[in-house]
C-alpha positions as CSV (number, residue, x, y, z in Angstrom):
1,M,-10.7,-12.5,-20.3
2,S,-7.8,-13.9,-18.2
3,N,-7.5,-13.1,-14.5
4,T,-4.3,-11.2,-15.3
5,Q,-6.1,-9.0,-17.8
6,H,-8.8,-8.3,-15.2
7,L,-6.1,-7.2,-12.8
8,Q,-4.5,-5.0,-15.4
9,D,-7.8,-3.4,-16.3
10,F,-8.5,-2.9,-12.6
11,T,-5.1,-1.2,-12.1
12,T,-5.6,1.1,-15.1
13,Q,-8.9,2.3,-13.7
14,V,-7.4,2.8,-10.3
15,R,-4.8,5.1,-11.9
16,R,-7.5,7.1,-13.5
17,D,-9.2,7.4,-10.1
18,I,-6.0,8.6,-8.4
19,L,-5.4,11.3,-11.0
20,R,-9.0,12.5,-11.0
21,M,-9.3,12.5,-7.2
22,V,-6.1,14.5,-6.6
23,H,-6.8,16.9,-9.5
24,A,-10.4,17.7,-8.3
25,V,-9.2,19.1,-5.0
26,N,-5.7,20.2,-6.2
27,S,-4.3,18.3,-3.2
28,G,-3.0,14.8,-2.5
29,H,-0.2,12.4,-3.2
30,P,-0.3,10.9,-6.7
31,G,3.3,9.7,-7.1
32,G,3.4,6.9,-4.5
33,S,-0.2,6.0,-5.1
34,L,0.4,5.4,-8.8
35,G,3.6,3.4,-8.0
36,C,1.6,1.1,-5.7
37,A,-1.5,0.6,-7.9
38,E,-0.5,-2.9,-9.1
39,F,0.4,-4.0,-5.5
40,F,-3.0,-2.9,-4.1
41,T,-4.8,-4.5,-7.0
42,V,-3.1,-7.8,-6.4
43,L,-3.6,-7.5,-2.7
44,Y,-7.4,-6.9,-2.7
45,Q,-8.3,-8.7,-5.9
46,H,-6.1,-11.8,-5.6
47,L,-4.2,-12.3,-2.4
48,L,-6.2,-11.4,0.8
49,K,-8.6,-13.9,2.3
50,R,-11.2,-11.3,3.3
51,N,-14.8,-11.4,4.4
52,P,-17.3,-9.5,2.2
53,E,-18.8,-7.8,5.3
54,F,-16.3,-5.5,7.0
55,D,-15.8,-5.5,10.7
56,M,-13.1,-3.9,12.8
57,D,-12.2,-7.2,14.6
58,G,-11.2,-9.0,11.4
59,K,-11.5,-12.4,12.9
60,G,-11.3,-15.2,10.4
61,E,-9.7,-13.2,7.6
62,D,-6.4,-11.7,6.6
63,L,-5.7,-8.1,7.7
64,F,-4.0,-5.3,5.9
65,F,-2.5,-2.1,7.5
66,L,-1.4,0.9,5.5
67,S,1.4,2.6,7.3
68,N,2.4,5.3,4.8
69,G,-1.1,6.8,4.8
70,H,-0.4,9.7,2.5
71,I,-0.9,7.3,-0.5
72,S,-4.6,7.2,0.5
73,P,-5.8,7.8,-3.1
74,V,-4.8,4.3,-4.3
75,Y,-6.1,2.8,-1.0
76,Y,-9.5,4.4,-1.3
77,S,-9.9,3.6,-5.0
78,V,-9.1,-0.1,-4.5
79,L,-11.3,-0.4,-1.4
80,A,-14.2,1.2,-3.3
81,R,-13.7,-0.9,-6.4
82,S,-13.4,-4.0,-4.2
83,G,-16.8,-3.4,-2.7
84,Y,-16.1,-1.8,0.7
85,F,-18.1,1.4,-0.1
86,P,-19.7,3.0,-3.2
87,V,-17.3,4.0,-6.0
88,A,-19.2,7.3,-6.3
89,E,-17.9,8.3,-2.9
90,L,-14.4,8.8,-4.4
91,A,-15.7,12.1,-5.6
92,T,-15.7,13.4,-2.0
93,F,-11.9,12.8,-1.5
94,R,-10.4,15.5,0.8
95,K,-13.6,17.6,0.8
96,L,-15.2,19.0,3.9
97,N,-16.9,16.4,6.1
98,T,-15.8,13.5,3.9
99,R,-15.0,10.0,5.1
100,L,-12.1,10.1,2.6
101,Q,-9.6,12.2,4.5
102,G,-6.2,13.0,3.1
103,H,-4.8,10.5,5.5
104,P,-7.0,7.5,6.5
105,T,-8.9,7.9,9.8
106,T,-11.1,5.6,11.8
107,H,-13.5,7.9,13.5
108,D,-15.8,8.1,10.4
109,H,-15.9,4.3,10.3
110,L,-14.9,4.0,6.6
111,P,-15.2,0.3,5.7
112,G,-11.8,-1.3,5.0
113,V,-9.8,1.1,7.2
114,R,-8.7,-0.3,10.6
115,I,-6.1,2.3,11.6
116,A,-5.5,6.0,11.2
117,S,-2.2,6.4,9.5
118,G,-1.4,10.1,9.3
119,S,1.9,9.9,11.3
120,L,4.6,7.8,9.6
121,G,6.4,5.0,11.3
122,Q,3.6,3.5,13.4
123,G,1.9,1.0,11.1
124,L,4.4,-1.9,11.7
125,S,3.8,-1.8,15.5
126,V,0.1,-2.0,14.9
127,A,0.5,-4.9,12.5
128,I,2.6,-6.8,14.9
129,G,0.0,-6.4,17.6
130,A,-2.7,-7.6,15.3
131,A,-0.6,-10.6,14.3
132,Q,0.1,-11.5,17.9
133,A,-3.7,-11.2,18.6
134,K,-4.4,-13.7,15.8
135,K,-2.0,-16.2,17.4
136,L,-3.7,-15.7,20.8
137,N,-7.1,-16.3,19.2
138,N,-5.9,-19.4,17.2
139,D,-6.7,-17.5,14.0
140,N,-4.4,-18.9,11.3
141,H,-4.9,-15.9,8.9
142,L,-2.1,-13.5,8.0
143,V,-1.4,-9.9,8.6
144,Y,0.0,-7.7,5.8
145,S,1.4,-4.2,6.0
146,L,2.8,-1.6,3.6
147,H,5.6,0.9,4.4
148,G,7.4,3.6,2.5
149,D,11.2,3.2,2.1
150,G,11.7,6.8,3.3
151,E,9.3,6.0,6.2
152,L,11.9,3.5,7.5
153,Q,14.0,6.5,8.5
154,E,11.6,6.7,11.5
155,G,13.1,5.0,14.6
156,Q,10.0,3.3,15.9
157,N,10.1,1.0,12.9
158,W,13.4,-0.5,14.0
159,E,12.1,-1.1,17.5
160,A,9.2,-3.0,15.9
161,I,11.5,-4.9,13.5
162,M,13.6,-6.0,16.5
163,Y,10.5,-7.0,18.5
164,A,8.9,-9.0,15.7
165,S,11.8,-11.3,15.2
166,A,12.5,-11.7,18.9
167,K,8.8,-12.7,19.5
168,K,8.8,-14.9,16.3
169,V,5.8,-13.1,14.8
170,D,5.8,-15.4,11.7
171,N,2.2,-14.6,10.6
172,L,3.3,-11.2,9.4
173,I,4.3,-10.0,5.9
174,A,5.6,-6.4,5.9
175,T,6.1,-4.9,2.4
176,V,8.3,-1.9,1.7
177,D,7.5,0.3,-1.3
178,Y,11.1,0.5,-2.4
179,N,10.9,3.4,-4.9
180,G,13.9,5.3,-3.7
181,Q,12.0,8.6,-3.5
182,Q,10.6,10.8,-0.7
183,I,9.2,14.2,-0.3
184,D,12.5,16.1,-0.5
185,G,14.4,14.0,-3.0
186,S,15.8,10.5,-3.3
187,T,16.1,8.5,-0.2
188,D,19.8,8.2,-0.8
189,E,20.2,12.0,-0.8
190,V,17.9,12.7,2.2
191,L,19.1,9.9,4.5
192,N,20.8,6.9,3.0
193,M,19.7,3.7,4.7
194,G,22.2,1.5,3.0
195,N,21.3,-2.1,2.2
196,L,17.8,-2.6,3.5
197,K,17.8,-6.4,2.7
198,A,20.9,-6.8,4.8
199,K,19.5,-4.7,7.6
200,F,16.3,-6.8,7.9
201,E,18.2,-10.0,7.7
202,A,20.5,-8.7,10.5
203,F,17.3,-8.4,12.6
204,D,16.5,-12.0,11.7
205,W,13.7,-11.5,9.3
206,D,13.1,-13.6,6.2
207,V,13.5,-11.2,3.3
208,L,12.6,-11.5,-0.4
209,E,12.7,-8.9,-3.2
210,I,10.2,-8.3,-6.0
211,K,12.4,-6.6,-8.6
212,E,9.5,-5.8,-10.9
213,G,7.2,-4.2,-8.5
214,N,4.9,-2.8,-11.2
215,N,4.4,-6.1,-12.9
216,I,1.3,-7.9,-11.8
217,E,2.5,-11.4,-12.5
218,A,5.8,-10.7,-10.7
219,I,3.9,-9.3,-7.7
220,I,1.6,-12.4,-7.6
221,A,4.6,-14.7,-7.7
222,G,6.5,-12.8,-5.1
223,M,3.7,-12.4,-2.7
224,E,2.7,-16.1,-3.0
225,D,6.4,-16.9,-2.2
226,A,6.1,-14.6,0.9
227,K,3.0,-16.5,2.0
228,S,4.9,-19.8,1.7
229,R,7.5,-18.5,4.1
230,T,5.1,-17.7,6.9
231,G,4.7,-20.0,9.9
232,K,8.4,-20.8,10.1
233,G,9.5,-18.8,13.1
234,K,10.4,-15.5,11.3
235,P,8.5,-12.4,10.2
236,V,8.6,-11.9,6.4
237,C,9.7,-8.7,4.6
238,V,9.1,-8.0,1.0
239,L,11.1,-5.3,-0.7
240,L,8.9,-4.2,-3.6
241,H,10.9,-2.3,-6.2
242,T,8.4,0.2,-7.7
243,V,8.6,3.3,-9.8
244,M,7.0,6.4,-8.3
245,G,4.4,7.8,-10.6
246,N,4.2,4.6,-12.7
247,G,1.8,4.7,-15.6
248,V,2.0,8.5,-16.2
249,D,5.2,9.2,-18.1
250,F,6.0,12.7,-16.8
251,M,5.4,11.6,-13.2
252,M,7.8,8.7,-13.2
253,H,11.3,8.4,-11.6
254,T,11.0,11.7,-9.7
255,H,10.0,12.9,-6.2
256,A,8.4,16.0,-7.8
257,W,4.9,14.3,-7.7
258,H,5.1,13.0,-4.2
259,G,2.5,15.5,-3.1
260,K,1.6,17.6,-6.1
261,A,-1.7,17.7,-8.1
262,P,-1.8,17.8,-11.9
263,N,-3.3,20.8,-13.6
264,N,-5.9,20.4,-16.3
265,D,-3.5,19.8,-19.2
266,Q,-1.5,17.3,-17.1
267,L,-4.6,15.5,-16.1
268,A,-5.7,15.1,-19.7
269,I,-2.3,13.6,-20.6
270,G,-2.3,11.2,-17.7
271,L,-5.9,10.0,-18.5
272,D,-5.0,9.6,-22.1
273,Q,-2.2,7.2,-21.0
274,N,-4.7,5.2,-18.9
275,A,-7.8,4.4,-20.9
276,E,-11.1,4.0,-19.0
277,T,-11.7,0.3,-18.3
278,L,-14.2,-0.2,-15.5
279,G,-16.0,3.1,-15.7
280,D,-15.1,6.4,-14.1
281,Y,-16.9,7.4,-10.9
């Protein structure tokens, strides 16, 4: 089995996890989670240099910070299937006293999670701080972060974007899930942000685009390119063009499934389109 086939099988199983988790509690955010399934798979199964034993300091390893925390289903699924905690724990998603809150938290000490990300717009600031700490500690590993495109409507992001370039935080790769959708509609309709590539470049970031953000080989190539651009005096931004709801035909290309759970019939259709590969929890 090729490595790419393993990553594809992993992604398909993650999609099944997302659908089942959200359906079980009739709550959660499947659209963005499904759209980022390939990215998270590549991140944790191929890209990150990470230690098998999790600790909050993260010294001597790459770090990842999820800023748009509402896509927690994909995050939890990939963390569990990457060995951070038992896969069976996915069955507790959003239930009373669970460690798998609707938005990631840190007070329950869930392995893999280093920041609480319930409020949007704050993750980049945290990632920049972690990246600067690595420089102070002479740690040559990288810091990665993920942000929603709609999330960039939050003003704190732009303070952080300005700061990162001014301070030459060049061990940071910030990825934007560029799906063009948010809770109320398309990002263009809600608050058009114009040309994001030009905006980041105007703030003196090195920007690249992954046009096929749901293609595993394209993501690998794009993220390896991003890595090669670090250490050259500029923070790196990756604009990852994804399809919200990818892999479930009736959820694709619409904001309708941003925060809506499938019913029984819809779950069955979604699971039928994503055959079990690694075993359901």
